[in-house]
Structure formats: C-alpha cells, structure tokens
N, CA, C and O atoms as a CHARMM CRD file, in Angstrom:
* protein
*
  340
    1    1 MET  N    -84.45000-107.01500 -33.87800 PROA 1      0.00000
    2    1 MET  CA   -85.81900-106.90400 -33.63300 PROA 1      0.00000
    3    1 MET  C    -86.47100-105.21500 -32.96400 PROA 1      0.00000
    4    1 MET  O    -85.92700-104.58100 -32.06000 PROA 1      0.00000
    5    2 SER  N    -87.31300-104.94000 -33.46200 PROA 2      0.00000
    6    2 SER  CA   -87.61800-103.53500 -33.35500 PROA 2      0.00000
    7    2 SER  C    -88.10900-103.25900 -32.06100 PROA 2      0.00000
    8    2 SER  O    -88.21700-104.24300 -31.32900 PROA 2      0.00000
    9    3 ILE  N    -88.46900-102.03300 -31.54500 PROA 3      0.00000
   10    3 ILE  CA   -89.36100-101.88100 -29.94300 PROA 3      0.00000
   11    3 ILE  C    -90.54100-102.28400 -30.24500 PROA 3      0.00000
   12    3 ILE  O    -91.12400-102.90200 -29.35500 PROA 3      0.00000
   13    4 PHE  N    -91.32900-102.06100 -31.66700 PROA 4      0.00000
   14    4 PHE  CA   -92.44900-102.57100 -31.73300 PROA 4      0.00000
   15    4 PHE  C    -92.69100-104.35400 -31.78500 PROA 4      0.00000
   16    4 PHE  O    -93.63200-105.05000 -31.40400 PROA 4      0.00000
   17    5 GLY  N    -91.92100-104.55200 -32.16800 PROA 5      0.00000
   18    5 GLY  CA   -91.77000-106.14100 -32.14200 PROA 5      0.00000
   19    5 GLY  C    -91.48900-106.81700 -30.77900 PROA 5      0.00000
   20    5 GLY  O    -92.07800-107.85400 -30.47300 PROA 5      0.00000
   21    6 TRP  N    -90.72200-106.31700 -30.08400 PROA 6      0.00000
   22    6 TRP  CA   -90.56500-106.64300 -28.51300 PROA 6      0.00000
   23    6 TRP  C    -91.58900-106.31000 -27.91700 PROA 6      0.00000
   24    6 TRP  O    -91.92800-107.19900 -27.13600 PROA 6      0.00000
   25    7 LEU  N    -92.57400-105.02900 -27.90600 PROA 7      0.00000
   26    7 LEU  CA   -93.75600-104.87700 -27.64700 PROA 7      0.00000
   27    7 LEU  C    -94.74900-106.14300 -27.55200 PROA 7      0.00000
   28    7 LEU  O    -95.11900-106.63800 -26.48800 PROA 7      0.00000
   29    8 ILE  N    -95.15400-106.62700 -28.95500 PROA 8      0.00000
   30    8 ILE  CA   -95.87400-107.54000 -29.23900 PROA 8      0.00000
   31    8 ILE  C    -95.33000-108.55800 -28.74600 PROA 8      0.00000
   32    8 ILE  O    -96.13900-109.24900 -28.12700 PROA 8      0.00000
   33    9 LEU  N    -94.07300-109.03100 -28.76100 PROA 9      0.00000
   34    9 LEU  CA   -93.37800-110.58300 -28.26100 PROA 9      0.00000
   35    9 LEU  C    -93.92000-110.25300 -26.72400 PROA 9      0.00000
   36    9 LEU  O    -94.64800-111.01800 -26.09200 PROA 9      0.00000
   37   10 GLY  N    -93.50000-109.15200 -26.30800 PROA 10     0.00000
   38   10 GLY  CA   -93.70100-109.20800 -24.56100 PROA 10     0.00000
   39   10 GLY  C    -95.08600-109.10900 -23.83400 PROA 10     0.00000
   40   10 GLY  O    -95.22000-109.42700 -22.65300 PROA 10     0.00000
   41   11 LEU  N    -96.21900-108.59500 -24.70700 PROA 11     0.00000
   42   11 LEU  CA   -97.34100-108.36300 -24.39600 PROA 11     0.00000
   43   11 LEU  C    -98.18200-110.28800 -24.83500 PROA 11     0.00000
   44   11 LEU  O    -98.86500-110.90300 -24.01600 PROA 11     0.00000
   45   12 ILE  N    -97.95100-110.64600 -25.81300 PROA 12     0.00000
   46   12 ILE  CA   -98.15100-112.16300 -26.01500 PROA 12     0.00000
   47   12 ILE  C    -97.84600-112.96100 -24.81300 PROA 12     0.00000
   48   12 ILE  O    -98.60200-113.40700 -23.95000 PROA 12     0.00000
   49   13 ALA  N    -96.32900-113.05300 -24.97800 PROA 13     0.00000
   50   13 ALA  CA   -95.84800-113.38200 -24.15000 PROA 13     0.00000
   51   13 ALA  C    -96.18900-113.45400 -22.48200 PROA 13     0.00000
   52   13 ALA  O    -96.09600-114.42600 -21.73300 PROA 13     0.00000
   53   14 GLY  N    -96.50800-112.42400 -22.26100 PROA 14     0.00000
   54   14 GLY  CA   -96.83300-112.18500 -20.61400 PROA 14     0.00000
   55   14 GLY  C    -98.41500-112.47400 -20.57100 PROA 14     0.00000
   56   14 GLY  O    -98.86900-112.96500 -19.53800 PROA 14     0.00000
   57   15 PHE  N    -99.26400-112.19500 -21.63600 PROA 15     0.00000
   58   15 PHE  CA  -100.32200-112.74000 -21.17300 PROA 15     0.00000
   59   15 PHE  C   -100.79900-114.21800 -21.35100 PROA 15     0.00000
   60   15 PHE  O   -101.91700-114.65900 -21.08200 PROA 15     0.00000
   61   16 ILE  N    -99.73000-114.89300 -21.85600 PROA 16     0.00000
   62   16 ILE  CA   -99.83800-116.59300 -22.11100 PROA 16     0.00000
   63   16 ILE  C    -99.46900-117.09200 -20.73700 PROA 16     0.00000
   64   16 ILE  O   -100.09300-117.92900 -20.08400 PROA 16     0.00000
   65   17 ALA  N    -98.17500-116.34900 -20.33300 PROA 17     0.00000
   66   17 ALA  CA   -97.46800-116.79000 -18.98000 PROA 17     0.00000
   67   17 ALA  C    -98.78200-116.57000 -17.92500 PROA 17     0.00000
   68   17 ALA  O    -99.19300-117.53100 -17.27500 PROA 17     0.00000
   69   18 SER  N    -99.41700-115.21100 -17.80600 PROA 18     0.00000
   70   18 SER  CA  -100.44700-115.13000 -16.82600 PROA 18     0.00000
   71   18 SER  C   -101.33300-116.14000 -16.79600 PROA 18     0.00000
   72   18 SER  O   -101.80700-116.54400 -15.73400 PROA 18     0.00000
   73   19 LYS  N   -101.64000-116.64500 -17.97100 PROA 19     0.00000
   74   19 LYS  CA  -102.95800-117.73500 -18.07000 PROA 19     0.00000
   75   19 LYS  C   -102.09000-118.87800 -17.40100 PROA 19     0.00000
   76   19 LYS  O   -102.77000-119.49900 -16.58400 PROA 19     0.00000
   77   20 ILE  N   -100.83300-119.32500 -17.50000 PROA 20     0.00000
   78   20 ILE  CA  -100.30600-120.42300 -17.39600 PROA 20     0.00000
   79   20 ILE  C   -100.26100-120.29600 -15.72000 PROA 20     0.00000
   80   20 ILE  O   -100.79100-121.11900 -14.97400 PROA 20     0.00000
   81   21 VAL  N    -99.58600-119.20300 -15.31100 PROA 21     0.00000
   82   21 VAL  CA   -99.41600-119.31200 -13.84800 PROA 21     0.00000
   83   21 VAL  C   -100.81900-119.15600 -12.93900 PROA 21     0.00000
   84   21 VAL  O   -101.08700-119.90500 -12.00000 PROA 21     0.00000
   85   22 SER  N   -101.69500-118.00500 -13.40600 PROA 22     0.00000
   86   22 SER  CA  -102.61700-117.90400 -12.39000 PROA 22     0.00000
   87   22 SER  C   -103.92200-117.77000 -12.81000 PROA 22     0.00000
   88   22 SER  O   -104.84100-117.32600 -12.12300 PROA 22     0.00000
   89   23 ASN  N   -103.99600-118.18500 -14.02000 PROA 23     0.00000
   90   23 ASN  CA  -105.48100-118.20800 -14.94000 PROA 23     0.00000
   91   23 ASN  C   -105.61700-116.99600 -14.90700 PROA 23     0.00000
   92   23 ASN  O   -106.72900-116.99500 -14.37900 PROA 23     0.00000
   93   24 GLN  N   -105.39200-115.98200 -15.04000 PROA 24     0.00000
   94   24 GLN  CA  -105.90100-114.62100 -15.09400 PROA 24     0.00000
   95   24 GLN  C   -104.57200-113.56500 -15.46200 PROA 24     0.00000
   96   24 GLN  O   -103.42100-113.78800 -15.08700 PROA 24     0.00000
   97   25 GLY  N   -104.91500-112.60000 -16.12300 PROA 25     0.00000
   98   25 GLY  CA  -104.31200-111.65300 -16.45100 PROA 25     0.00000
   99   25 GLY  C   -103.68400-110.58300 -15.53000 PROA 25     0.00000
  100   25 GLY  O   -104.30800-110.25300 -14.52100 PROA 25     0.00000
  101   26 GLN  N   -102.38800-109.97400 -15.83600 PROA 26     0.00000
  102   26 GLN  CA  -102.17700-109.24400 -14.71100 PROA 26     0.00000
  103   26 GLN  C   -102.43200-107.76200 -14.88700 PROA 26     0.00000
  104   26 GLN  O   -102.36500-106.88000 -14.03000 PROA 26     0.00000
  105   27 GLY  N   -102.75700-107.66100 -16.24400 PROA 27     0.00000
  106   27 GLY  CA  -103.13400-106.23200 -16.60300 PROA 27     0.00000
  107   27 GLY  C   -102.08600-105.92100 -17.65100 PROA 27     0.00000
  108   27 GLY  O   -100.96000-106.41900 -17.64100 PROA 27     0.00000
  109   28 PHE  N   -102.56500-104.99800 -18.62700 PROA 28     0.00000
  110   28 PHE  CA  -102.10500-104.89800 -19.59800 PROA 28     0.00000
  111   28 PHE  C   -100.49300-104.38200 -19.89200 PROA 28     0.00000
  112   28 PHE  O    -99.63300-104.76800 -20.68300 PROA 28     0.00000
  113   29 PHE  N   -100.52900-103.37700 -18.91300 PROA 29     0.00000
  114   29 PHE  CA   -99.08100-102.92500 -18.69200 PROA 29     0.00000
  115   29 PHE  C    -98.03600-103.66000 -18.09700 PROA 29     0.00000
  116   29 PHE  O    -96.92700-103.83800 -18.60200 PROA 29     0.00000
  117   30 LEU  N    -98.52200-104.18600 -16.73400 PROA 30     0.00000
  118   30 LEU  CA   -97.88000-105.71600 -16.41500 PROA 30     0.00000
  119   30 LEU  C    -97.77800-106.75600 -17.14500 PROA 30     0.00000
  120   30 LEU  O    -96.62600-107.18100 -17.23700 PROA 30     0.00000
  121   31 ASN  N    -98.56200-107.31800 -17.69500 PROA 31     0.00000
  122   31 ASN  CA   -98.23000-108.09800 -18.86500 PROA 31     0.00000
  123   31 ASN  C    -97.03200-107.93100 -19.66900 PROA 31     0.00000
  124   31 ASN  O    -96.03700-108.65600 -19.61700 PROA 31     0.00000
  125   32 ILE  N    -97.24000-106.71700 -20.56500 PROA 32     0.00000
  126   32 ILE  CA   -96.09700-106.22200 -21.49100 PROA 32     0.00000
  127   32 ILE  C    -94.81400-106.41500 -20.69600 PROA 32     0.00000
  128   32 ILE  O    -93.88300-107.11700 -21.09100 PROA 32     0.00000
  129   33 GLY  N    -94.83300-105.64100 -19.37300 PROA 33     0.00000
  130   33 GLY  CA   -93.25900-105.68500 -18.71100 PROA 33     0.00000
  131   33 GLY  C    -92.77400-107.07400 -18.31600 PROA 33     0.00000
  132   33 GLY  O    -91.64600-107.46400 -18.61800 PROA 33     0.00000
  133   34 LEU  N    -93.73200-107.88400 -17.56900 PROA 34     0.00000
  134   34 LEU  CA   -93.33200-109.54600 -17.42800 PROA 34     0.00000
  135   34 LEU  C    -93.08500-109.90300 -18.85400 PROA 34     0.00000
  136   34 LEU  O    -91.88300-110.10900 -19.02400 PROA 34     0.00000
  137   35 GLY  N    -93.66000-110.02300 -19.73800 PROA 35     0.00000
  138   35 GLY  CA   -93.52300-110.58900 -21.13200 PROA 35     0.00000
  139   35 GLY  C    -91.76700-110.23200 -21.70800 PROA 35     0.00000
  140   35 GLY  O    -90.94500-111.04700 -22.12400 PROA 35     0.00000
  141   36 ILE  N    -91.61000-108.66500 -21.53000 PROA 36     0.00000
  142   36 ILE  CA   -90.16700-108.38800 -21.87600 PROA 36     0.00000
  143   36 ILE  C    -89.24900-108.78700 -21.24100 PROA 36     0.00000
  144   36 ILE  O    -88.17000-109.23100 -21.63400 PROA 36     0.00000
  145   37 LEU  N    -89.71900-108.61500 -20.00600 PROA 37     0.00000
  146   37 LEU  CA   -88.23800-109.13100 -18.88800 PROA 37     0.00000
  147   37 LEU  C    -88.41300-110.88500 -19.25000 PROA 37     0.00000
  148   37 LEU  O    -87.47800-111.56400 -19.67500 PROA 37     0.00000
  149   38 GLY  N    -89.50000-111.30100 -19.04000 PROA 38     0.00000
  150   38 GLY  CA   -89.43800-112.74900 -19.61500 PROA 38     0.00000
  151   38 GLY  C    -88.51300-113.35500 -20.76300 PROA 38     0.00000
  152   38 GLY  O    -87.83700-114.38300 -20.77100 PROA 38     0.00000
  153   39 SER  N    -88.67600-112.54600 -21.55700 PROA 39     0.00000
  154   39 SER  CA   -87.81700-112.84500 -23.06100 PROA 39     0.00000
  155   39 SER  C    -86.64900-112.87300 -22.50400 PROA 39     0.00000
  156   39 SER  O    -86.04900-113.94700 -22.45400 PROA 39     0.00000
  157   40 VAL  N    -86.08100-111.70100 -21.96900 PROA 40     0.00000
  158   40 VAL  CA   -84.70100-111.45700 -21.44100 PROA 40     0.00000
  159   40 VAL  C    -84.64300-112.68600 -20.65700 PROA 40     0.00000
  160   40 VAL  O    -83.91000-113.52100 -21.18800 PROA 40     0.00000
  161   41 VAL  N    -85.16700-113.05800 -19.59000 PROA 41     0.00000
  162   41 VAL  CA   -84.86700-114.00600 -18.85600 PROA 41     0.00000
  163   41 VAL  C    -84.65100-115.55900 -19.22500 PROA 41     0.00000
  164   41 VAL  O    -83.86900-116.38300 -18.75100 PROA 41     0.00000
  165   42 GLY  N    -85.68300-115.67300 -20.30100 PROA 42     0.00000
  166   42 GLY  CA   -85.56500-116.66600 -20.96300 PROA 42     0.00000
  167   42 GLY  C    -84.91600-116.97500 -21.81100 PROA 42     0.00000
  168   42 GLY  O    -84.57100-118.14300 -21.99400 PROA 42     0.00000
  169   43 GLY  N    -84.56000-115.92200 -22.60300 PROA 43     0.00000
  170   43 GLY  CA   -82.93700-116.01300 -23.61500 PROA 43     0.00000
  171   43 GLY  C    -81.92300-116.11900 -22.72700 PROA 43     0.00000
  172   43 GLY  O    -80.99600-116.84900 -23.07800 PROA 43     0.00000
  173   44 TYR  N    -81.82800-115.48000 -21.45000 PROA 44     0.00000
  174   44 TYR  CA   -80.23800-115.71600 -20.61700 PROA 44     0.00000
  175   44 TYR  C    -80.54400-117.53200 -20.13300 PROA 44     0.00000
  176   44 TYR  O    -79.65200-118.34200 -20.38400 PROA 44     0.00000
  177   45 LEU  N    -81.51400-117.88400 -19.62800 PROA 45     0.00000
  178   45 LEU  CA   -81.86800-119.55100 -19.35800 PROA 45     0.00000
  179   45 LEU  C    -81.60000-120.15200 -20.69200 PROA 45     0.00000
  180   45 LEU  O    -80.56900-120.82200 -20.64000 PROA 45     0.00000
  181   46 PHE  N    -82.01800-120.15400 -21.57700 PROA 46     0.00000
  182   46 PHE  CA   -81.80900-120.87800 -22.78100 PROA 46     0.00000
  183   46 PHE  C    -80.25100-120.80100 -23.14900 PROA 46     0.00000
  184   46 PHE  O    -79.47900-121.75400 -23.25600 PROA 46     0.00000
  185   47 HSD  N    -79.98300-119.48200 -23.31300 PROA 47     0.00000
  186   47 HSD  CA   -78.20900-119.31200 -23.92700 PROA 47     0.00000
  187   47 HSD  C    -77.48800-120.23000 -22.59700 PROA 47     0.00000
  188   47 HSD  O    -76.78400-121.18400 -22.92700 PROA 47     0.00000
  189   48 PHE  N    -77.61800-120.01700 -21.52000 PROA 48     0.00000
  190   48 PHE  CA   -77.17600-120.69200 -20.46400 PROA 48     0.00000
  191   48 PHE  C    -77.15200-122.14400 -20.43300 PROA 48     0.00000
  192   48 PHE  O    -76.29900-122.77300 -19.80600 PROA 48     0.00000
  193   49 PHE  N    -78.15100-122.71500 -21.15500 PROA 49     0.00000
  194   49 PHE  CA   -78.23500-124.32100 -21.17100 PROA 49     0.00000
  195   49 PHE  C    -77.76500-124.66900 -22.49300 PROA 49     0.00000
  196   49 PHE  O    -77.71400-125.84400 -22.85400 PROA 49     0.00000
  197   50 GLY  N    -77.36600-123.55600 -23.34500 PROA 50     0.00000
  198   50 GLY  CA   -76.56200-124.31400 -24.60000 PROA 50     0.00000
  199   50 GLY  C    -77.86100-123.80800 -25.80100 PROA 50     0.00000
  200   50 GLY  O    -77.50300-124.02500 -26.95900 PROA 50     0.00000
  201   51 ALA  N    -78.77800-123.40300 -25.71700 PROA 51     0.00000
  202   51 ALA  CA   -79.71700-123.19200 -26.98600 PROA 51     0.00000
  203   51 ALA  C    -79.80200-121.88400 -27.13700 PROA 51     0.00000
  204   51 ALA  O    -79.35200-121.08300 -26.31700 PROA 51     0.00000
  205   52 SER  N    -80.42900-121.55200 -28.27700 PROA 52     0.00000
  206   52 SER  CA   -80.28100-120.22100 -28.86500 PROA 52     0.00000
  207   52 SER  C    -81.43400-119.41500 -28.21500 PROA 52     0.00000
  208   52 SER  O    -82.35700-120.04900 -27.70400 PROA 52     0.00000
  209   53 ALA  N    -81.44600-118.07700 -28.19700 PROA 53     0.00000
  210   53 ALA  CA   -82.06700-117.09600 -27.18100 PROA 53     0.00000
  211   53 ALA  C    -83.02100-116.66500 -28.21000 PROA 53     0.00000
  212   53 ALA  O    -83.28500-117.45300 -29.11900 PROA 53     0.00000
  213   54 VAL  N    -83.71000-115.20600 -28.16300 PROA 54     0.00000
  214   54 VAL  CA   -84.87100-114.78800 -28.86800 PROA 54     0.00000
  215   54 VAL  C    -84.26200-114.58700 -30.18900 PROA 54     0.00000
  216   54 VAL  O    -83.30000-113.82200 -30.25900 PROA 54     0.00000
  217   55 THR  N    -84.66400-115.13000 -31.17000 PROA 55     0.00000
  218   55 THR  CA   -84.10700-115.18000 -32.73700 PROA 55     0.00000
  219   55 THR  C    -84.79200-113.59700 -33.60400 PROA 55     0.00000
  220   55 THR  O    -84.19600-112.98200 -34.48800 PROA 55     0.00000
  221   56 GLY  N    -86.01500-113.28100 -33.08800 PROA 56     0.00000
  222   56 GLY  CA   -86.70300-112.64300 -33.90400 PROA 56     0.00000
  223   56 GLY  C    -88.19000-112.45000 -33.55900 PROA 56     0.00000
  224   56 GLY  O    -88.40300-112.46400 -32.34700 PROA 56     0.00000
  225   57 LEU  N    -89.16900-112.28900 -34.27400 PROA 57     0.00000
  226   57 LEU  CA   -90.66000-112.43500 -34.14500 PROA 57     0.00000
  227   57 LEU  C    -91.05700-113.86400 -35.01600 PROA 57     0.00000
  228   57 LEU  O    -91.47200-113.98700 -36.16900 PROA 57     0.00000
  229   58 ASN  N    -90.78300-114.77100 -34.08200 PROA 58     0.00000
  230   58 ASN  CA   -91.18100-116.19900 -34.61500 PROA 58     0.00000
  231   58 ASN  C    -91.59900-116.91800 -33.42100 PROA 58     0.00000
  232   58 ASN  O    -91.57800-116.40900 -32.30100 PROA 58     0.00000
  233   59 ILE  N    -92.14900-118.64500 -33.78100 PROA 59     0.00000
  234   59 ILE  CA   -92.66600-119.50800 -32.83900 PROA 59     0.00000
  235   59 ILE  C    -91.55100-119.60900 -31.56700 PROA 59     0.00000
  236   59 ILE  O    -91.67300-119.45800 -30.35200 PROA 59     0.00000
  237   60 TYR  N    -90.56300-119.89100 -32.32100 PROA 60     0.00000
  238   60 TYR  CA   -89.27200-120.21700 -31.32000 PROA 60     0.00000
  239   60 TYR  C    -89.10700-119.04700 -30.25800 PROA 60     0.00000
  240   60 TYR  O    -89.16500-119.26600 -29.04800 PROA 60     0.00000
  241   61 SER  N    -88.93100-117.99000 -30.71600 PROA 61     0.00000
  242   61 SER  CA   -88.84300-116.81100 -29.81200 PROA 61     0.00000
  243   61 SER  C    -89.92800-116.55800 -28.86500 PROA 61     0.00000
  244   61 SER  O    -89.75600-115.89800 -27.84000 PROA 61     0.00000
  245   62 MET  N    -91.22300-117.16400 -29.25600 PROA 62     0.00000
  246   62 MET  CA   -92.50900-117.03200 -28.51300 PROA 62     0.00000
  247   62 MET  C    -92.45200-117.94300 -27.36300 PROA 62     0.00000
  248   62 MET  O    -92.93700-117.66100 -26.26700 PROA 62     0.00000
  249   63 PHE  N    -91.81300-119.10400 -27.65200 PROA 63     0.00000
  250   63 PHE  CA   -91.71600-120.06300 -26.90700 PROA 63     0.00000
  251   63 PHE  C    -90.60900-119.71200 -25.50100 PROA 63     0.00000
  252   63 PHE  O    -90.87900-119.87600 -24.31100 PROA 63     0.00000
  253   64 VAL  N    -89.34200-119.19900 -26.08900 PROA 64     0.00000
  254   64 VAL  CA   -88.50800-119.00000 -24.98600 PROA 64     0.00000
  255   64 VAL  C    -88.91400-117.52500 -24.27800 PROA 64     0.00000
  256   64 VAL  O    -88.46800-117.26800 -23.16000 PROA 64     0.00000
  257   65 ALA  N    -89.64600-116.72100 -24.87300 PROA 65     0.00000
  258   65 ALA  CA   -89.95400-115.59900 -24.35900 PROA 65     0.00000
  259   65 ALA  C    -91.45800-116.39800 -23.05300 PROA 65     0.00000
  260   65 ALA  O    -91.35100-116.04100 -21.87900 PROA 65     0.00000
  261   66 VAL  N    -92.39600-117.15700 -23.33300 PROA 66     0.00000
  262   66 VAL  CA   -93.25500-117.62400 -22.80300 PROA 66     0.00000
  263   66 VAL  C    -92.52300-118.62500 -21.45500 PROA 66     0.00000
  264   66 VAL  O    -93.26400-118.64400 -20.47200 PROA 66     0.00000
  265   67 VAL  N    -91.48000-119.26700 -21.31900 PROA 67     0.00000
  266   67 VAL  CA   -90.79800-119.95700 -20.58600 PROA 67     0.00000
  267   67 VAL  C    -90.46600-118.81800 -19.44200 PROA 67     0.00000
  268   67 VAL  O    -90.86800-118.83400 -18.27800 PROA 67     0.00000
  269   68 GLY  N    -89.58800-117.77700 -20.09800 PROA 68     0.00000
  270   68 GLY  CA   -89.07400-116.71700 -19.08300 PROA 68     0.00000
  271   68 GLY  C    -89.79800-115.97000 -18.75700 PROA 68     0.00000
  272   68 GLY  O    -89.48600-115.17500 -17.87000 PROA 68     0.00000
  273   69 ALA  N    -90.86700-115.94700 -19.26900 PROA 69     0.00000
  274   69 ALA  CA   -92.31200-114.90600 -18.62800 PROA 69     0.00000
  275   69 ALA  C    -93.08700-115.85300 -16.99100 PROA 69     0.00000
  276   69 ALA  O    -93.60300-115.39400 -15.97100 PROA 69     0.00000
  277   70 VAL  N    -92.87800-116.95700 -17.34300 PROA 70     0.00000
  278   70 VAL  CA   -93.67600-117.83000 -16.56600 PROA 70     0.00000
  279   70 VAL  C    -92.55600-118.02100 -15.11500 PROA 70     0.00000
  280   70 VAL  O    -92.88700-118.16200 -13.93700 PROA 70     0.00000
  281   71 VAL  N    -91.44700-117.97400 -15.58800 PROA 71     0.00000
  282   71 VAL  CA   -90.58000-117.95800 -14.34600 PROA 71     0.00000
  283   71 VAL  C    -90.17500-116.88100 -14.00900 PROA 71     0.00000
  284   71 VAL  O    -89.42300-116.88200 -13.03400 PROA 71     0.00000
  285   72 THR  N    -90.49400-115.58100 -14.64800 PROA 72     0.00000
  286   72 THR  CA   -90.34700-114.29700 -14.17000 PROA 72     0.00000
  287   72 THR  C    -91.51600-114.11200 -13.13600 PROA 72     0.00000
  288   72 THR  O    -91.43000-113.79700 -11.94900 PROA 72     0.00000
  289   73 LEU  N    -92.86900-114.44700 -14.05300 PROA 73     0.00000
  290   73 LEU  CA   -94.24500-114.37400 -13.16900 PROA 73     0.00000
  291   73 LEU  C    -94.37100-115.22300 -11.94400 PROA 73     0.00000
  292   73 LEU  O    -95.18200-114.76800 -11.13700 PROA 73     0.00000
  293   74 VAL  N    -93.54900-116.77900 -11.44900 PROA 74     0.00000
  294   74 VAL  CA   -93.81100-117.05700 -10.51700 PROA 74     0.00000
  295   74 VAL  C    -92.91800-116.50100  -9.46000 PROA 74     0.00000
  296   74 VAL  O    -93.12700-116.57500  -8.24900 PROA 74     0.00000
  297   75 ALA  N    -91.90900-115.94200 -10.04000 PROA 75     0.00000
  298   75 ALA  CA   -90.94700-115.28600  -8.85100 PROA 75     0.00000
  299   75 ALA  C    -91.39900-113.82000  -8.36000 PROA 75     0.00000
  300   75 ALA  O    -91.05300-113.27700  -7.31100 PROA 75     0.00000
  301   76 TYR  N    -92.30100-113.27100  -9.41400 PROA 76     0.00000
  302   76 TYR  CA   -92.96100-112.12000  -9.05700 PROA 76     0.00000
  303   76 TYR  C    -93.89300-112.57900  -7.84500 PROA 76     0.00000
  304   76 TYR  O    -93.87400-111.87900  -6.83300 PROA 76     0.00000
  305   77 HSD  N    -94.79400-113.83300  -7.88500 PROA 77     0.00000
  306   77 HSD  CA   -95.88100-113.89400  -7.11600 PROA 77     0.00000
  307   77 HSD  C    -95.16600-114.59600  -5.73000 PROA 77     0.00000
  308   77 HSD  O    -95.78200-114.63400  -4.66600 PROA 77     0.00000
  309   78 ALA  N    -93.99400-115.06300  -5.85900 PROA 78     0.00000
  310   78 ALA  CA   -92.89900-115.39300  -4.74900 PROA 78     0.00000
  311   78 ALA  C    -92.71000-114.06100  -3.72700 PROA 78     0.00000
  312   78 ALA  O    -92.80900-114.04700  -2.50000 PROA 78     0.00000
  313   79 LEU  N    -92.37200-112.82600  -4.74900 PROA 79     0.00000
  314   79 LEU  CA   -91.93500-112.15100  -3.74800 PROA 79     0.00000
  315   79 LEU  C    -93.06700-110.97100  -3.28200 PROA 79     0.00000
  316   79 LEU  O    -92.79300-110.31200  -2.27900 PROA 79     0.00000
  317   80 PHE  N    -94.27800-110.71400  -3.97100 PROA 80     0.00000
  318   80 PHE  CA   -95.00500-109.72300  -3.91100 PROA 80     0.00000
  319   80 PHE  C    -96.44500-110.48300  -3.51600 PROA 80     0.00000
  320   80 PHE  O    -97.36000-109.70000  -3.26100 PROA 80     0.00000
  321   81 GLY  N    -96.81800-112.15200  -3.41900 PROA 81     0.00000
  322   81 GLY  CA   -97.86300-112.40500  -2.90500 PROA 81     0.00000
  323   81 GLY  C    -98.55400-112.97400  -4.05100 PROA 81     0.00000
  324   81 GLY  O    -98.23900-112.50300  -5.14400 PROA 81     0.00000
  325   82 ARG  N    -99.27100-113.72400  -4.02700 PROA 82     0.00000
  326   82 ARG  CA  -100.42600-114.32300  -5.11900 PROA 82     0.00000
  327   82 ARG  C   -101.65200-112.91100  -5.42600 PROA 82     0.00000
  328   82 ARG  O   -101.94400-112.90100  -6.62200 PROA 82     0.00000
  329   83 ASN  N   -102.14700-112.14900  -4.88500 PROA 83     0.00000
  330   83 ASN  CA  -102.84000-111.27000  -5.11600 PROA 83     0.00000
  331   83 ASN  C   -102.44000-109.86200  -5.26700 PROA 83     0.00000
  332   83 ASN  O   -103.09000-108.83600  -5.07200 PROA 83     0.00000
  333   84 ALA  N   -101.13600-110.05200  -5.68800 PROA 84     0.00000
  334   84 ALA  CA  -100.70100-108.70700  -6.00200 PROA 84     0.00000
  335   84 ALA  C   -101.03000-108.32400  -7.34500 PROA 84     0.00000
  336   84 ALA  O   -101.26100-109.24900  -8.12400 PROA 84     0.00000
  337   85 SER  N   -101.10400-107.02900  -7.81700 PROA 85     0.00000
  338   85 SER  CA  -101.48800-106.74900  -9.00400 PROA 85     0.00000
  339   85 SER  C   -100.97400-105.13500  -9.49500 PROA 85     0.00000
  340   85 SER  O   -101.26200-104.70900 -10.61300 PROA 85     0.00000
C-alpha cells in the first residue's frame, strides 16, 4: 500500500476512533498519527488472534485500523488524560 493510501486510511480510522472514544476529533495530525499507529496495532492484534491484518485500502482494513485506533486512543487517554490534545 502506498504512503498516500496509509495517510488516507490513517486519517479516516483516526477520525472514526476519535468519535467513538471521545465524541470529538483530536485534530488533523493527531488523528492521522493515531490512525496510522492504530492500523499497525490493529494489524498486530488481529494477526496475534489468528485473523488477517491490513490487506489494502478496503473495508476490512478500515475495520482493523479503526479497532487498533480505538485501542491506541484509549491508551493515549489513559496516559495523557482525557483533556490532552
């Protein structure tokens, strides 16, 4: 997957995860960063439990990335507090 594809996937996954966890976005760059990190975390978690990881720019990969981004965002809030931005 290209860098542009990772950025798009990360932005969308980070935005969706931000809305799920705290009902507000974290900001453009933090959403991208958390989304990309979340896709890596989600890929690792899904691979660890025997499922496929991120396979490209598709719905399944978006699901994996959002699950990972939610996990990453919950950890982010636990470490830096609810009002960290």
